[in-house]
N, CA and C atoms of all chains as a GROMACS GRO file, in nm:
protein
  612
    1MET      N    1   2.383   1.681   1.451
    1MET     CA    2   2.266   1.718   1.518
    1MET      C    3   2.316   1.672   1.631
    2PRO      N    4   2.298   1.730   1.742
    2PRO     CA    5   2.318   1.708   1.883
    2PRO      C    6   2.208   1.591   1.918
    3ASP      N    7   2.270   1.506   2.063
    3ASP     CA    8   2.176   1.404   2.077
    3ASP      C    9   2.036   1.453   2.137
    4ALA      N   10   2.035   1.563   2.194
    4ALA     CA   11   1.916   1.592   2.269
    4ALA      C   12   1.807   1.632   2.166
    5GLU      N   13   1.849   1.713   2.051
    5GLU     CA   14   1.768   1.749   1.931
    5GLU      C   15   1.701   1.645   1.865
    6ARG      N   16   1.830   1.517   1.853
    6ARG     CA   17   1.800   1.424   1.800
    6ARG      C   18   1.700   1.321   1.869
    7ARG      N   19   1.696   1.326   1.966
    7ARG     CA   20   1.611   1.228   2.071
    7ARG      C   21   1.476   1.320   2.089
    8GLU      N   22   1.416   1.433   2.072
    8GLU     CA   23   1.314   1.492   2.100
    8GLU      C   24   1.223   1.449   2.018
    9PRO      N   25   1.228   1.448   1.895
    9PRO     CA   26   1.109   1.389   1.793
    9PRO      C   27   1.080   1.238   1.821
   10GLU      N   28   1.166   1.173   1.863
   10GLU     CA   29   1.147   1.039   1.881
   10GLU      C   30   1.069   0.995   2.006
   11ALA      N   31   1.098   1.089   2.132
   11ALA     CA   32   1.020   1.087   2.231
   11ALA      C   33   0.865   1.115   2.213
   12LEU      N   34   0.867   1.242   2.130
   12LEU     CA   35   0.730   1.296   2.080
   12LEU      C   36   0.676   1.182   2.038
   13HIS      N   37   0.716   1.132   1.920
   13HIS     CA   38   0.657   1.015   1.841
   13HIS      C   39   0.639   0.888   1.929
   14ALA      N   40   0.695   0.863   2.025
   14ALA     CA   41   0.693   0.738   2.133
   14ALA      C   42   0.553   0.787   2.182
   15LEU      N   43   0.531   0.911   2.249
   15LEU     CA   44   0.416   0.960   2.308
   15LEU      C   45   0.279   0.970   2.250
   16ARG      N   46   0.321   1.009   2.104
   16ARG     CA   47   0.198   1.020   2.011
   16ARG      C   48   0.139   0.891   1.986
   17ASN      N   49   0.238   0.788   1.959
   17ASN     CA   50   0.187   0.629   1.944
   17ASN      C   51   0.099   0.585   2.082
   18HIS      N   52   0.174   0.604   2.191
   18HIS     CA   53   0.085   0.543   2.289
   18HIS      C   54  -0.038   0.641   2.320
   19LEU      N   55  -0.067   0.786   2.292
   19LEU     CA   56  -0.214   0.847   2.296
   19LEU      C   57  -0.313   0.784   2.202
   20ALA      N   58  -0.237   0.748   2.056
   20ALA     CA   59  -0.301   0.705   1.956
   20ALA      C   60  -0.379   0.572   2.038
   21VAL      N   61  -0.296   0.472   2.082
   21VAL     CA   62  -0.358   0.368   2.141
   21VAL      C   63  -0.453   0.366   2.218
   22VAL      N   64  -0.455   0.479   2.322
   22VAL     CA   65  -0.548   0.492   2.417
   22VAL      C   66  -0.667   0.560   2.345
   23VAL      N   67  -0.678   0.662   2.262
   23VAL     CA   68  -0.767   0.703   2.193
   23VAL      C   69  -0.858   0.588   2.116
   24SER      N   70  -0.783   0.534   2.041
   24SER     CA   71  -0.827   0.429   1.955
   24SER      C   72  -0.946   0.315   2.070
   25PHE      N   73  -0.855   0.259   2.158
   25PHE     CA   74  -0.923   0.158   2.224
   25PHE      C   75  -1.050   0.229   2.302
   26ALA      N   76  -1.013   0.345   2.375
   26ALA     CA   77  -1.113   0.409   2.432
   26ALA      C   78  -1.249   0.406   2.332
   27GLY      N   79  -1.201   0.434   2.203
   27GLY     CA   80  -1.333   0.454   2.119
   27GLY      C   81  -1.396   0.318   2.085
   28LEU      N   82  -1.325   0.218   2.095
   28LEU     CA   83  -1.390   0.069   2.059
   28LEU      C   84  -1.468   0.034   2.179
   29LEU      N   85  -1.408   0.066   2.310
   29LEU     CA   86  -1.504   0.070   2.436
   29LEU      C   87  -1.622   0.138   2.407
   30LEU      N   88  -1.603   0.266   2.363
   30LEU     CA   89  -1.725   0.344   2.378
   30LEU      C   90  -1.863   0.271   2.290
   31GLU      N   91  -1.804   0.224   2.175
   31GLU     CA   92  -1.887   0.197   2.071
   31GLU      C   93  -1.963   0.052   2.120
   32ASP      N   94  -1.893  -0.009   2.246
   32ASP     CA   95  -1.972  -0.129   2.284
   32ASP      C   96  -2.045  -0.110   2.430
   33LEU      N   97  -1.995   0.013   2.466
   33LEU     CA   98  -2.090   0.048   2.586
   33LEU      C   99  -2.200   0.156   2.563
   34PRO      N  100  -2.352   0.125   2.585
   34PRO     CA  101  -2.468   0.207   2.562
   34PRO      C  102  -2.427   0.324   2.694
   35GLU      N  103  -2.487   0.442   2.618
   35GLU     CA  104  -2.472   0.546   2.710
   35GLU      C  105  -2.500   0.564   2.841
   36SER      N  106  -2.616   0.460   2.880
   36SER     CA  107  -2.667   0.424   3.006
   36SER      C  108  -2.575   0.372   3.118
   37ASP      N  109  -2.502   0.293   3.028
   37ASP     CA  110  -2.394   0.238   3.116
   37ASP      C  111  -2.297   0.330   3.197
   38PRO      N  112  -2.282   0.303   3.297
   38PRO     CA  113  -2.205   0.428   3.391
   38PRO      C  114  -2.055   0.462   3.326
   39ARG      N  115  -2.007   0.331   3.288
   39ARG     CA  116  -1.876   0.301   3.243
   39ARG      C  117  -1.862   0.371   3.096
   40HIS      N  118  -1.945   0.425   3.027
   40HIS     CA  119  -1.936   0.497   2.936
   40HIS      C  120  -1.908   0.641   2.950
   41GLY      N  121  -1.914   0.702   3.022
   41GLY     CA  122  -1.886   0.842   3.087
   41GLY      C  123  -1.734   0.812   3.136
   42ASP      N  124  -1.705   0.704   3.191
   42ASP     CA  125  -1.582   0.713   3.220
   42ASP      C  126  -1.476   0.703   3.134
   43VAL      N  127  -1.488   0.593   3.035
   43VAL     CA  128  -1.421   0.562   2.919
   43VAL      C  129  -1.406   0.726   2.813
   44LEU      N  130  -1.526   0.773   2.806
   44LEU     CA  131  -1.535   0.904   2.765
   44LEU      C  132  -1.439   1.023   2.816
   45GLU      N  133  -1.410   1.028   2.949
   45GLU     CA  134  -1.325   1.104   3.014
   45GLU      C  135  -1.176   1.054   2.950
   46ILE      N  136  -1.111   0.922   2.965
   46ILE     CA  137  -1.020   0.870   2.920
   46ILE      C  138  -0.976   0.912   2.790
   47GLN      N  139  -1.092   0.921   2.684
   47GLN     CA  140  -1.064   0.945   2.554
   47GLN      C  141  -0.993   1.089   2.562
   48ASN      N  142  -1.122   1.167   2.622
   48ASN     CA  143  -1.104   1.329   2.616
   48ASN      C  144  -0.972   1.352   2.679
   49ALA      N  145  -0.916   1.294   2.756
   49ALA     CA  146  -0.807   1.320   2.824
   49ALA      C  147  -0.680   1.333   2.733
   50ALA      N  148  -0.695   1.198   2.684
   50ALA     CA  149  -0.577   1.178   2.568
   50ALA      C  150  -0.597   1.249   2.438
   51LEU      N  151  -0.692   1.300   2.411
   51LEU     CA  152  -0.697   1.411   2.304
   51LEU      C  153  -0.674   1.536   2.345
   52ALA      N  154  -0.654   1.569   2.471
   52ALA     CA  155  -0.652   1.692   2.541
   52ALA      C  156  -0.471   1.684   2.547
   53ALA      N  157  -0.442   1.573   2.587
   53ALA     CA  158  -0.302   1.568   2.578
   53ALA      C  159  -0.228   1.566   2.434
   54MET      N  160  -0.280   1.519   2.352
   54MET     CA  161  -0.226   1.544   2.225
   54MET      C  162  -0.233   1.682   2.194
   55ALA      N  163  -0.345   1.762   2.204
   55ALA     CA  164  -0.330   1.924   2.200
   55ALA      C  165  -0.229   2.015   2.251
   56VAL      N  166  -0.175   1.917   2.370
   56VAL     CA  167  -0.067   2.013   2.451
   56VAL      C  168   0.074   1.989   2.371
   57MET      N  169   0.092   1.902   2.286
   57MET     CA  170   0.180   1.857   2.256
   57MET      C  171   0.266   1.944   2.162
   58PRO      N  172   0.220   2.015   2.084
   58PRO     CA  173   0.276   2.120   2.004
   58PRO      C  174   0.380   2.234   2.145
   59ARG      N  175   0.307   2.220   2.218
   59ARG     CA  176   0.349   2.332   2.314
   59ARG      C  177   0.477   2.253   2.379
   60VAL      N  178   0.462   2.132   2.420
   60VAL     CA  179   0.577   2.051   2.465
   60VAL      C  180   0.701   2.051   2.370
   61ALA      N  181   0.683   2.027   2.236
   61ALA     CA  182   0.752   2.024   2.149
   61ALA      C  183   0.829   2.172   2.130
   62ALA      N  184   0.765   2.278   2.114
   62ALA     CA  185   0.818   2.404   2.114
   62ALA      C  186   0.912   2.427   2.256
   63LEU      N  187   0.868   2.391   2.369
   63LEU     CA  188   0.946   2.369   2.486
   63LEU      C  189   1.053   2.297   2.491
   64ALA      N  190   1.056   2.174   2.429
   64ALA     CA  191   1.183   2.081   2.407
   64ALA      C  192   1.301   2.150   2.326
   65GLN      N  193   1.215   2.224   2.205
   65GLN     CA  194   1.320   2.265   2.114
   65GLN      C  195   1.419   2.384   2.182
   66SER      N  196   1.309   2.458   2.253
   66SER     CA  197   1.403   2.589   2.346
   66SER      C  198   1.513   2.552   2.448
   67VAL      N  199   1.483   2.439   2.497
   67VAL     CA  200   1.581   2.393   2.593
   67VAL      C  201   1.662   2.341   2.515
   68ASN      N  202   1.664   2.259   2.387
   68ASN     CA  203   1.788   2.212   2.335
   68ASN      C  204   1.858   2.331   2.260
   69LYS      N  205   1.806   2.415   2.217
   69LYS     CA  206   1.887   2.557   2.190
   69LYS      C  207   1.977   2.595   2.293
   70GLU      N  208   1.926   2.615   2.420
   70GLU     CA  209   1.996   2.637   2.526
   70GLU      C  210   2.128   2.564   2.543
   71ILE      N  211   2.099   2.446   2.528
   71ILE     CA  212   2.201   2.343   2.588
   71ILE      C  213   2.311   2.334   2.469
   72ALA      N  214   2.254   2.367   2.364
   72ALA     CA  215   2.357   2.376   2.196
   72ALA      C  216   2.456   2.505   2.245
   73MET      N  217  -0.927  -0.121  -0.873
   73MET     CA  218  -1.046  -0.129  -0.889
   73MET      C  219  -1.156  -0.205  -0.811
   74ILE      N  220  -1.250  -0.138  -0.722
   74ILE     CA  221  -1.310  -0.254  -0.636
   74ILE      C  222  -1.425  -0.288  -0.722
   75THR      N  223  -1.424  -0.437  -0.713
   75THR     CA  224  -1.573  -0.505  -0.742
   75THR      C  225  -1.679  -0.524  -0.664
   76GLU      N  226  -1.786  -0.485  -0.712
   76GLU     CA  227  -1.902  -0.507  -0.604
   76GLU      C  228  -1.925  -0.660  -0.552
   77GLY      N  229  -1.909  -0.683  -0.416
   77GLY     CA  230  -1.928  -0.800  -0.358
   77GLY      C  231  -1.823  -0.850  -0.317
   78ALA      N  232  -1.695  -0.812  -0.366
   78ALA     CA  233  -1.552  -0.841  -0.305
   78ALA      C  234  -1.492  -0.794  -0.222
   79PRO      N  235  -1.425  -0.844  -0.122
   79PRO     CA  236  -1.368  -0.827  -0.042
   79PRO      C  237  -1.285  -0.685  -0.033
   80VAL      N  238  -1.323  -0.575   0.018
   80VAL     CA  239  -1.207  -0.480   0.009
   80VAL      C  240  -1.079  -0.464   0.125
   81VAL      N  241  -0.995  -0.488   0.052
   81VAL     CA  242  -0.871  -0.523   0.139
   81VAL      C  243  -0.792  -0.381   0.171
   82VAL      N  244  -0.738  -0.396   0.274
   82VAL     CA  245  -0.664  -0.295   0.335
   82VAL      C  246  -0.539  -0.321   0.431
   83LEU      N  247  -0.426  -0.315   0.399
   83LEU     CA  248  -0.290  -0.343   0.423
   83LEU      C  249  -0.231  -0.222   0.529
   84VAL      N  250  -0.258  -0.234   0.647
   84VAL     CA  251  -0.229  -0.182   0.752
   84VAL      C  252  -0.067  -0.185   0.795
   85VAL      N  253   0.015  -0.063   0.771
   85VAL     CA  254   0.164  -0.066   0.808
   85VAL      C  255   0.194  -0.016   0.914
   86ASP      N  256   0.244  -0.026   1.008
   86ASP     CA  257   0.288   0.017   1.130
   86ASP      C  258   0.397  -0.054   1.229
   87ASP      N  259   0.489   0.022   1.276
   87ASP     CA  260   0.567  -0.083   1.333
   87ASP      C  261   0.515  -0.088   1.509
   88GLU      N  262   0.431  -0.022   1.530
   88GLU     CA  263   0.357  -0.047   1.681
   88GLU      C  264   0.257  -0.127   1.679
   89GLU      N  265   0.253  -0.257   1.718
   89GLU     CA  266   0.161  -0.336   1.724
   89GLU      C  267   0.027  -0.312   1.778
   90PRO      N  268   0.015  -0.235   1.888
   90PRO     CA  269  -0.122  -0.194   1.937
   90PRO      C  270  -0.180  -0.123   1.852
   91ILE      N  271  -0.119  -0.020   1.762
   91ILE     CA  272  -0.178   0.044   1.675
   91ILE      C  273  -0.247  -0.041   1.551
   92ARG      N  274  -0.166  -0.119   1.494
   92ARG     CA  275  -0.194  -0.198   1.407
   92ARG      C  276  -0.370  -0.310   1.465
   93ARG      N  277  -0.326  -0.318   1.597
   93ARG     CA  278  -0.446  -0.412   1.635
   93ARG      C  279  -0.564  -0.325   1.648
   94ALA      N  280  -0.531  -0.183   1.679
   94ALA     CA  281  -0.650  -0.107   1.692
   94ALA      C  282  -0.743  -0.086   1.569
   95ALA      N  283  -0.633  -0.037   1.458
   95ALA     CA  284  -0.675  -0.025   1.318
   95ALA      C  285  -0.756  -0.149   1.270
   96ARG      N  286  -0.700  -0.260   1.308
   96ARG     CA  287  -0.789  -0.383   1.260
   96ARG      C  288  -0.940  -0.381   1.317
   97ARG      N  289  -0.908  -0.372   1.411
   97ARG     CA  290  -1.030  -0.384   1.507
   97ARG      C  291  -1.139  -0.278   1.450
   98ILE      N  292  -1.108  -0.153   1.416
   98ILE     CA  293  -1.196  -0.056   1.354
   98ILE      C  294  -1.227  -0.060   1.244
   99LEU      N  295  -1.149  -0.120   1.140
   99LEU     CA  296  -1.153  -0.116   1.019
   99LEU      C  297  -1.253  -0.274   0.985
  100GLU      N  298  -1.220  -0.372   1.056
  100GLU     CA  299  -1.289  -0.476   1.034
  100GLU      C  300  -1.470  -0.467   1.087
  101GLY      N  301  -1.475  -0.377   1.162
  101GLY     CA  302  -1.575  -0.335   1.217
  101GLY      C  303  -1.685  -0.273   1.128
  102ASP      N  304  -1.589  -0.230   0.999
  102ASP     CA  305  -1.665  -0.163   0.942
  102ASP      C  306  -1.681  -0.218   0.794
  103GLY      N  307  -1.649  -0.366   0.816
  103GLY     CA  308  -1.635  -0.456   0.700
  103GLY      C  309  -1.530  -0.478   0.606
  104TYR      N  310  -1.413  -0.437   0.637
  104TYR     CA  311  -1.318  -0.446   0.554
  104TYR      C  312  -1.209  -0.577   0.606
  105THR      N  313  -1.152  -0.632   0.488
  105THR     CA  314  -1.051  -0.712   0.523
  105THR      C  315  -0.917  -0.652   0.550
  106VAL      N  316  -0.860  -0.675   0.640
  106VAL     CA  317  -0.746  -0.611   0.690
  106VAL      C  318  -0.598  -0.713   0.719
  107LEU      N  319  -0.500  -0.686   0.624
  107LEU     CA  320  -0.367  -0.742   0.663
  107LEU      C  321  -0.296  -0.636   0.728
  108GLU      N  322  -0.172  -0.679   0.796
  108GLU     CA  323  -0.084  -0.614   0.885
  108GLU      C  324   0.056  -0.672   0.811
  109ALA      N  325   0.123  -0.519   0.834
  109ALA     CA  326   0.274  -0.569   0.841
  109ALA      C  327   0.353  -0.466   0.931
  110ASP      N  328   0.457  -0.516   0.964
  110ASP     CA  329   0.509  -0.447   1.104
  110ASP      C  330   0.638  -0.325   1.034
  111ASP      N  331   0.665  -0.355   0.936
  111ASP     CA  332   0.748  -0.242   0.869
  111ASP      C  333   0.714  -0.283   0.697
  112GLY      N  334   0.821  -0.121   0.652
  112GLY     CA  335   0.790  -0.151   0.512
  112GLY      C  336   0.831  -0.242   0.425
  113SER      N  337   0.950  -0.326   0.473
  113SER     CA  338   1.020  -0.431   0.392
  113SER      C  339   0.889  -0.554   0.392
  114ALA      N  340   0.830  -0.579   0.506
  114ALA     CA  341   0.743  -0.702   0.523
  114ALA      C  342   0.608  -0.656   0.404
  115ALA      N  343   0.582  -0.537   0.412
  115ALA     CA  344   0.465  -0.490   0.342
  115ALA      C  345   0.493  -0.502   0.219
  116ILE      N  346   0.632  -0.478   0.155
  116ILE     CA  347   0.676  -0.479   0.022
  116ILE      C  348   0.659  -0.654  -0.022
  117GLU      N  349   0.693  -0.706   0.066
  117GLU     CA  350   0.690  -0.874   0.044
  117GLU      C  351   0.548  -0.912  -0.009
  118ARG      N  352   0.461  -0.839   0.073
  118ARG     CA  353   0.317  -0.847   0.032
  118ARG      C  354   0.309  -0.844  -0.093
  119LEU      N  355   0.336  -0.745  -0.143
  119LEU     CA  356   0.339  -0.643  -0.293
  119LEU      C  357   0.365  -0.779  -0.378
  120ILE      N  358   0.485  -0.817  -0.381
  120ILE     CA  359   0.553  -0.906  -0.455
  120ILE      C  360   0.488  -1.037  -0.438
  121ASP      N  361   0.422  -1.068  -0.333
  121ASP     CA  362   0.356  -1.184  -0.329
  121ASP      C  363   0.219  -1.181  -0.424
  122GLY      N  364   0.183  -1.054  -0.468
  122GLY     CA  365   0.076  -1.053  -0.517
  122GLY      C  366  -0.063  -1.042  -0.482
  123GLN      N  367  -0.050  -1.040  -0.357
  123GLN     CA  368  -0.208  -1.044  -0.283
  123GLN      C  369  -0.280  -0.891  -0.304
  124PRO      N  370  -0.451  -0.958  -0.333
  124PRO     CA  371  -0.537  -0.822  -0.370
  124PRO      C  372  -0.509  -0.738  -0.244
  125LEU      N  373  -0.505  -0.580  -0.277
  125LEU     CA  374  -0.494  -0.493  -0.215
  125LEU      C  375  -0.595  -0.372  -0.268
  126ASP      N  376  -0.657  -0.296  -0.193
  126ASP     CA  377  -0.734  -0.183  -0.227
  126ASP      C  378  -0.679  -0.064  -0.180
  127LEU      N  379  -0.635  -0.055  -0.058
  127LEU     CA  380  -0.563   0.042   0.003
  127LEU      C  381  -0.465   0.016   0.098
  128LEU      N  382  -0.372   0.118   0.078
  128LEU     CA  383  -0.206   0.092   0.182
  128LEU      C  384  -0.224   0.214   0.285
  129MET      N  385  -0.251   0.189   0.433
  129MET     CA  386  -0.227   0.240   0.534
  129MET      C  387  -0.115   0.245   0.582
  130ALA      N  388  -0.035   0.358   0.552
  130ALA     CA  389   0.104   0.365   0.561
  130ALA      C  390   0.139   0.465   0.710
  131ASP      N  391   0.223   0.417   0.792
  131ASP     CA  392   0.258   0.514   0.903
  131ASP      C  393   0.404   0.555   0.826
  132LEU      N  394   0.401   0.684   0.842
  132LEU     CA  395   0.527   0.760   0.784
  132LEU      C  396   0.672   0.735   0.869
  133ASN      N  397   0.633   0.727   0.973
  133ASN     CA  398   0.795   0.728   1.048
  133ASN      C  399   0.800   0.609   1.112
  134MET      N  400   0.855   0.497   0.998
  134MET     CA  401   0.904   0.382   1.040
  134MET      C  402   1.026   0.331   1.019
  135PRO      N  403   1.102   0.250   1.120
  135PRO     CA  404   1.257   0.224   1.071
  135PRO      C  405   1.280   0.141   0.930
  136ILE      N  406   1.385   0.128   0.901
  136ILE     CA  407   1.409   0.050   0.757
  136ILE      C  408   1.373   0.085   0.639
  137VAL      N  409   1.261   0.105   0.630
  137VAL     CA  410   1.182   0.129   0.516
  137VAL      C  411   1.086   0.228   0.517
  138SER      N  412   1.093   0.373   0.497
  138SER     CA  413   0.976   0.477   0.557
  138SER      C  414   0.872   0.460   0.502
  139GLY      N  415   0.742   0.497   0.542
  139GLY     CA  416   0.663   0.493   0.492
  139GLY      C  417   0.641   0.558   0.342
  140ASP      N  418   0.670   0.665   0.336
  140ASP     CA  419   0.664   0.745   0.231
  140ASP      C  420   0.748   0.645   0.097
  141GLU      N  421   0.901   0.597   0.125
  141GLU     CA  422   0.943   0.518   0.031
  141GLU      C  423   0.878   0.410   0.009
  142MET      N  424   0.813   0.331   0.101
  142MET     CA  425   0.742   0.215   0.091
  142MET      C  426   0.619   0.235  -0.030
  143ALA      N  427   0.538   0.327   0.002
  143ALA     CA  428   0.411   0.367  -0.079
  143ALA      C  429   0.478   0.411  -0.196
  144ARG      N  430   0.584   0.491  -0.199
  144ARG     CA  431   0.640   0.498  -0.355
  144ARG      C  432   0.689   0.364  -0.455
  145ARG      N  433   0.736   0.251  -0.365
  145ARG     CA  434   0.751   0.119  -0.440
  145ARG      C  435   0.623   0.067  -0.454
  146PHE      N  436   0.527   0.087  -0.403
  146PHE     CA  437   0.379   0.042  -0.388
  146PHE      C  438   0.336   0.101  -0.538
  147ARG      N  439   0.323   0.221  -0.533
  147ARG     CA  440   0.261   0.305  -0.635
  147ARG      C  441   0.333   0.280  -0.781
  148GLN      N  442   0.476   0.207  -0.772
  148GLN     CA  443   0.545   0.214  -0.924
  148GLN      C  444   0.450   0.048  -0.924
  149ALA      N  445   0.431  -0.028  -0.867
  149ALA     CA  446   0.380  -0.166  -0.895
  149ALA      C  447   0.230  -0.164  -0.908
  150ARG      N  448   0.172  -0.068  -0.837
  150ARG     CA  449   0.013  -0.027  -0.865
  150ARG      C  450  -0.007   0.128  -0.859
  151PRO      N  451  -0.005   0.178  -0.961
  151PRO     CA  452  -0.019   0.308  -0.946
  151PRO      C  453  -0.176   0.348  -0.931
  152ASP      N  454  -0.314   0.266  -0.941
  152ASP     CA  455  -0.439   0.309  -0.889
  152ASP      C  456  -0.432   0.282  -0.760
  153LEU      N  457  -0.329   0.215  -0.646
  153LEU     CA  458  -0.357   0.174  -0.512
  153LEU      C  459  -0.381   0.328  -0.414
  154LYS      N  460  -0.480   0.322  -0.360
  154LYS     CA  461  -0.488   0.424  -0.267
  154LYS      C  462  -0.414   0.425  -0.150
  155VAL      N  463  -0.339   0.543  -0.119
  155VAL     CA  464  -0.269   0.503  -0.029
  155VAL      C  465  -0.310   0.604   0.117
  156LEU      N  466  -0.304   0.584   0.234
  156LEU     CA  467  -0.340   0.678   0.350
  156LEU      C  468  -0.231   0.667   0.441
  157TYR      N  469  -0.165   0.820   0.449
  157TYR     CA  470  -0.026   0.821   0.524
  157TYR      C  471  -0.118   0.877   0.661
  158VAL      N  472  -0.058   0.780   0.772
  158VAL     CA  473  -0.091   0.835   0.895
  158VAL      C  474   0.044   0.894   0.946
  159THR      N  475   0.027   1.003   0.994
  159THR     CA  476   0.162   1.071   1.071
  159THR      C  477   0.128   1.173   1.182
  160GLY      N  478   0.200   1.176   1.274
  160GLY     CA  479   0.212   1.296   1.358
  160GLY      C  480   0.269   1.416   1.321
  161HIS      N  481   0.346   1.403   1.201
  161HIS     CA  482   0.409   1.503   1.160
  161HIS      C  483   0.374   1.544   1.010
  162ILE      N  484   0.233   1.618   1.011
  162ILE     CA  485   0.221   1.634   0.884
  162ILE      C  486   0.299   1.739   0.792
  163ASP      N  487   0.379   1.843   0.898
  163ASP     CA  488   0.467   1.911   0.863
  163ASP      C  489   0.562   1.855   0.768
  164GLY      N  490   0.617   1.752   0.832
  164GLY     CA  491   0.740   1.724   0.760
  164GLY      C  492   0.696   1.627   0.654
  165LEU      N  493   0.594   1.561   0.630
  165LEU     CA  494   0.514   1.515   0.480
  165LEU      C  495   0.532   1.642   0.389
  166MET      N  496   0.487   1.756   0.436
  166MET     CA  497   0.453   1.859   0.354
  166MET      C  498   0.577   1.899   0.312
  167ASP      N  499   0.657   1.903   0.393
  167ASP     CA  500   0.806   1.970   0.356
  167ASP      C  501   0.870   1.883   0.231
  168GLU      N  502   0.857   1.750   0.233
  168GLU     CA  503   0.915   1.684   0.117
  168GLU      C  504   0.820   1.638   0.031
  169ARG      N  505   0.673   1.686   0.025
  169ARG     CA  506   0.582   1.663  -0.076
  169ARG      C  507   0.483   1.753  -0.031
  170PRO      N  508   0.496   1.861  -0.112
  170PRO     CA  509   0.404   1.993  -0.091
  170PRO      C  510   0.297   1.967  -0.152
  171MET      N  511   0.265   1.817  -0.245
  171MET     CA  512   0.155   1.826  -0.306
  171MET      C  513   0.156   1.652  -0.296
  172LEU      N  514   0.020   1.600  -0.254
  172LEU     CA  515   0.031   1.466  -0.272
  172LEU      C  516  -0.035   1.411  -0.398
  173TRP      N  517  -0.017   1.314  -0.424
  173TRP     CA  518  -0.043   1.248  -0.569
  173TRP      C  519  -0.218   1.237  -0.557
  174GLU      N  520  -0.250   1.191  -0.674
  174GLU     CA  521  -0.386   1.153  -0.691
  174GLU      C  522  -0.415   1.036  -0.609
  175HIS      N  523  -0.522   1.002  -0.557
  175HIS     CA  524  -0.538   0.873  -0.473
  175HIS      C  525  -0.466   0.856  -0.322
  176GLU      N  526  -0.429   0.977  -0.271
  176GLU     CA  527  -0.339   0.989  -0.161
  176GLU      C  528  -0.415   1.089  -0.057
  177ALA      N  529  -0.386   1.047   0.073
  177ALA     CA  530  -0.420   1.096   0.169
  177ALA      C  531  -0.358   1.121   0.287
  178PHE      N  532  -0.402   1.208   0.392
  178PHE     CA  533  -0.303   1.189   0.499
  178PHE      C  534  -0.385   1.211   0.643
  179LEU      N  535  -0.390   1.134   0.740
  179LEU     CA  536  -0.488   1.152   0.852
  179LEU      C  537  -0.373   1.172   0.982
  180GLU      N  538  -0.417   1.225   1.064
  180GLU     CA  539  -0.317   1.260   1.153
  180GLU      C  540  -0.326   1.200   1.309
  181LYS      N  541  -0.223   1.155   1.354
  181LYS     CA  542  -0.227   1.062   1.462
  181LYS      C  543  -0.223   1.146   1.613
  182PRO      N  544  -0.307   1.115   1.679
  182PRO     CA  545  -0.378   0.993   1.687
  182PRO      C  546  -0.500   1.033   1.641
  183PHE      N  547  -0.586   0.894   1.566
  183PHE     CA  548  -0.711   0.944   1.474
  183PHE      C  549  -0.829   0.886   1.607
  184THR      N  550  -0.928   0.931   1.586
  184THR     CA  551  -1.039   0.902   1.652
  184THR      C  552  -1.088   0.768   1.535
  185ASN      N  553  -1.166   0.683   1.602
  185ASN     CA  554  -1.222   0.571   1.510
  185ASN      C  555  -1.280   0.607   1.389
  186GLU      N  556  -1.398   0.686   1.413
  186GLU     CA  557  -1.453   0.763   1.316
  186GLU      C  558  -1.376   0.841   1.212
  187SER      N  559  -1.273   0.923   1.260
  187SER     CA  560  -1.173   0.969   1.133
  187SER      C  561  -1.110   0.902   1.054
  188LEU      N  562  -1.066   0.746   1.135
  188LEU     CA  563  -1.019   0.671   1.037
  188LEU      C  564  -1.100   0.575   0.924
  189LYS      N  565  -1.238   0.566   0.970
  189LYS     CA  566  -1.342   0.509   0.885
  189LYS      C  567  -1.358   0.594   0.765
  190GLU      N  568  -1.390   0.727   0.822
  190GLU     CA  569  -1.405   0.834   0.726
  190GLU      C  570  -1.322   0.836   0.625
  191ALA      N  571  -1.178   0.826   0.637
  191ALA     CA  572  -1.049   0.829   0.579
  191ALA      C  573  -1.035   0.738   0.466
  192VAL      N  574  -1.082   0.623   0.504
  192VAL     CA  575  -1.060   0.511   0.442
  192VAL      C  576  -1.160   0.512   0.326
  193SER      N  577  -1.303   0.567   0.376
  193SER     CA  578  -1.405   0.544   0.301
  193SER      C  579  -1.401   0.655   0.189
  194LEU      N  580  -1.363   0.735   0.211
  194LEU     CA  581  -1.362   0.847   0.105
  194LEU      C  582  -1.246   0.810   0.022
  195LEU      N  583  -1.125   0.755   0.038
  195LEU     CA  584  -1.039   0.747  -0.059
  195LEU      C  585  -1.090   0.614  -0.138
  196LEU      N  586  -1.169   0.557  -0.100
  196LEU     CA  587  -1.188   0.417  -0.179
  196LEU      C  588  -1.338   0.449  -0.235
  197PHE      N  589  -1.420   0.530  -0.171
  197PHE     CA  590  -1.559   0.525  -0.243
  197PHE      C  591  -1.583   0.684  -0.260
  198GLY      N  592  -1.506   0.768  -0.236
  198GLY     CA  593  -1.544   0.913  -0.236
  198GLY      C  594  -1.687   0.937  -0.163
  199SER      N  595  -1.658   0.889  -0.055
  199SER     CA  596  -1.781   0.934   0.064
  199SER      C  597  -1.733   0.895   0.188
  200THR      N  598  -1.765   0.956   0.284
  200THR     CA  599  -1.721   0.944   0.419
  200THR      C  600  -1.815   0.837   0.464
  201ARG      N  601  -1.890   0.770   0.423
  201ARG     CA  602  -1.968   0.662   0.479
  201ARG      C  603  -1.954   0.551   0.384
  202ARG      N  604  -1.905   0.442   0.409
  202ARG     CA  605  -1.904   0.320   0.335
  202ARG      C  606  -2.039   0.272   0.254
  203PRO      N  607  -2.022   0.272   0.135
  203PRO     CA  608  -2.151   0.237   0.040
  203PRO      C  609  -2.219   0.100   0.128
  204ARG      N  610  -2.339   0.074   0.142
  204ARG     CA  611  -2.378  -0.066   0.218
  204ARG      C  612  -2.444  -0.165   0.096
   0.00000   0.00000   0.00000
C-alpha cells in the first residue's frame, strides 16, 4: 500500500479523536452552564462547529482518496 | 447480570487519554463506576485479575491489540458481557462483522454525551434512560 494511502486513514482517525474530545468536553461544560449564562451560547457554538466539522469528514476522506489515486 | 444496588462497572478502553477522561466524566455523572485501560492488553490484564465488569466500551482502532480482538477475548471468558464498540469507521466494522453478536452495539465517534449515556443504558438496561 502506498504511504500516502496508508497515512490518510491515520490522519482522519487522529482528526476524529480530536473532534471527539472537543464535542465531549463542550458537552460537559454545557451541563454545568445554565442557559442564562452567556458562556452557554459560546460553548454551544464550539460544540456545533465540531459536529459540523465531523459532517465534512466524509468529503475530506473522498478528496484524500482521489488525490492518493492521482499520486499512484 | 446486574445486581440491584451494586455498582455498575464500565471499562473504558481507548488509547487516547482525553477520550477516556471524557467518557469517565460522562458515565460517572450518570452513576456508573468507571475503570480505564489505555490498550487492549492492559484491558485483558483486568479481565485476568477477575475484576467485576458489566460493560466493555472498546475503541476499535487501537495499536497492539485491536478493539475487536480484545472484545473477542473478553467474550470468550465472559459470554454475557455487554460490549459497546466506539468507532469512526463503522463501515470497517461492518465489513469484518456484518452482524453484531447479542449484547453488542456500536457508537460512532465523536459521540455526544447524551448518545454515550443512552447507548450504555440501552445495552445494560434495555432503556435509553438508566433506571433510578
